C-alpha positions in Angstrom: 96.1 98.3 132.5 96.0 99.5 128.9 99.0 99.3 126.5 99.2 103.1 126.7 99.4 103.1 130.4 102.0 100.3 130.4 104.4 102.3 128.2 106.4 104.8 130.2 107.3 107.9 128.2 110.3 109.9 129.2 110.7 113.3 127.5 114.2 114.3 126.3 115.2 117.1 123.8 117.0 115.9 120.7 119.9 118.2 121.4 120.3 116.7 124.9 121.5 113.4 123.6 125.1 112.9 124.6 127.5 110.0 125.0 126.9 110.2 128.8 123.1 110.2 128.4 122.8 108.1 125.3 119.7 105.9 125.0 120.2 102.1 124.9 120.6 100.5 121.5 117.2 99.5 120.1 115.3 102.1 122.1 112.1 103.4 120.5 112.3 107.1 119.8 109.2 109.2 119.1 108.7 112.7 117.8 105.3 114.3 118.0 104.4 115.9 114.7 101.3 117.8 113.6 98.5 115.3 114.2 100.6 112.2 114.5 103.8 110.6 116.1 106.8 109.6 114.1 108.7 106.5 115.3 112.3 105.2 115.0 114.8 102.8 116.5 118.0 104.2 118.2 121.0 102.6 116.5 123.8 104.2 118.6 126.3 107.0 118.0 123.5 109.5 117.5 121.8 107.6 114.7 118.2 106.5 114.2 116.7 104.0 111.8 113.2 104.9 110.7 110.7 104.6 107.9 110.9 108.1 106.4 107.4 107.7 104.9 105.9 111.2 104.7 108.1 112.6 107.5 110.0 114.8 105.1 107.6 115.5 102.3 104.5 114.2 100.6 106.7 111.8 98.6 107.1 108.6 100.6 110.6 107.7 101.7 112.4 104.4 102.4 113.7 102.9 105.7 116.9 104.9 106.3 119.5 105.6 109.0 119.8 109.2 109.9 121.1 111.4 112.7 118.9 112.1 115.7 118.7 115.7 114.6 117.4 114.7 111.1 114.9 112.3 112.7 113.7 115.0 115.1 113.3 117.6 112.3 113.1 120.3 115.0 110.6 118.4 117.1 111.0 117.1 120.7 112.3 113.5 120.9 110.8 111.2 123.5 111.9 107.7 124.5 109.2 105.1 124.7 110.0 102.2 127.0 108.9 98.8 125.8 109.4 96.4 128.7 107.7 93.5 126.9 109.8 93.7 123.7 110.9 90.4 122.3 113.9 91.9 120.5 116.1 94.4 122.4 119.4 96.1 122.1 121.6 95.1 119.1 119.0 92.5 118.0 116.4 95.2 117.5 119.0 97.3 115.6 119.9 94.3 113.4 116.2 93.8 112.6 115.9 97.5 111.7 119.0 97.5 109.6 117.8 94.5 107.7 115.1 96.6 106.2 117.2 99.7 105.2 116.3 100.7 101.7 112.9 99.1 101.8 110.5 101.5 100.0 107.1 99.9 100.6 105.6 102.6 102.9 101.9 102.5 103.3 100.2 104.9 105.8 97.6 102.3 107.0 99.5 99.0 106.8 103.3 99.7 106.7 104.2 103.0 108.4 107.0 104.0 110.8 105.1 102.7 113.8 104.5 99.3 112.1 108.2 99.2 111.3 109.3 99.9 114.9 106.8 97.4 116.5 108.1 94.8 114.0 111.7 95.5 115.1 110.8 95.2 118.8 108.0 92.6 118.9 108.1 90.8 115.5 104.5 92.0 114.8 103.8 95.0 112.6 101.1 97.1 114.2 100.2 100.8 114.7 98.3 102.1 117.7 97.7 105.3 115.8 96.0 103.5 112.9 94.0 101.4 115.3 92.9 104.6 117.1 91.8 106.2 113.8 89.6 103.2 113.0 88.2 103.1 116.5 87.7 106.8 116.9 86.8 108.8 113.7 87.6 112.1 115.4 91.2 110.8 115.8 91.3 110.1 112.1 90.1 113.6 111.3 92.7 115.1 113.6 95.4 113.0 111.9 94.3 114.0 108.4 94.1 117.6 109.5 97.6 117.4 111.0 99.0 115.8 107.8 97.4 118.5 105.7 99.0 121.2 107.9 102.3 119.5 107.7 101.9 119.4 103.9 101.2 123.1 103.7 104.1 123.9 105.9 106.5 121.7 103.8 105.2 123.4 100.6 105.8 126.8 102.1 109.4 125.8 103.1 110.0 124.4 99.6 108.6 127.6 97.9 110.7 129.8 100.2 113.8 127.8 99.5 113.2 128.1 95.8 112.8 131.9 96.1 116.1 132.2 98.0 118.0 130.0 95.5 
């Protein structure tokens, strides 16, 4: 069975998080963006630790702790189960928090997925990057998605400037 098949993905809306239905500490959260997935670690009390990278703009961002809503940025949030994780719960959160403020984002070698897999497994890797190298069409879709996200962000920025 492949890694993709081993990972159970349960869909949940970001606004459906409640104290009664809260994910476990250290859970991997994923939002599907235009052409890629964005990853973070659930830290409890509605907070997520993630490598901001290019999630907000074309300017790379550091590892930061934000609300689930900020992490989701209007996208659906899914929980990715990692039954073979070496670090779980508060230990995964401690690992994530140890890197808050780090600003060494690199799309191919140190992105949000690399960060999350390091927090959970101790090894930084990205299935998305591996897929791009193995399947050039996946890389083209990712680049196209990133370009569309850039255009959308620029439009939002221009509209905000016009309103202000």
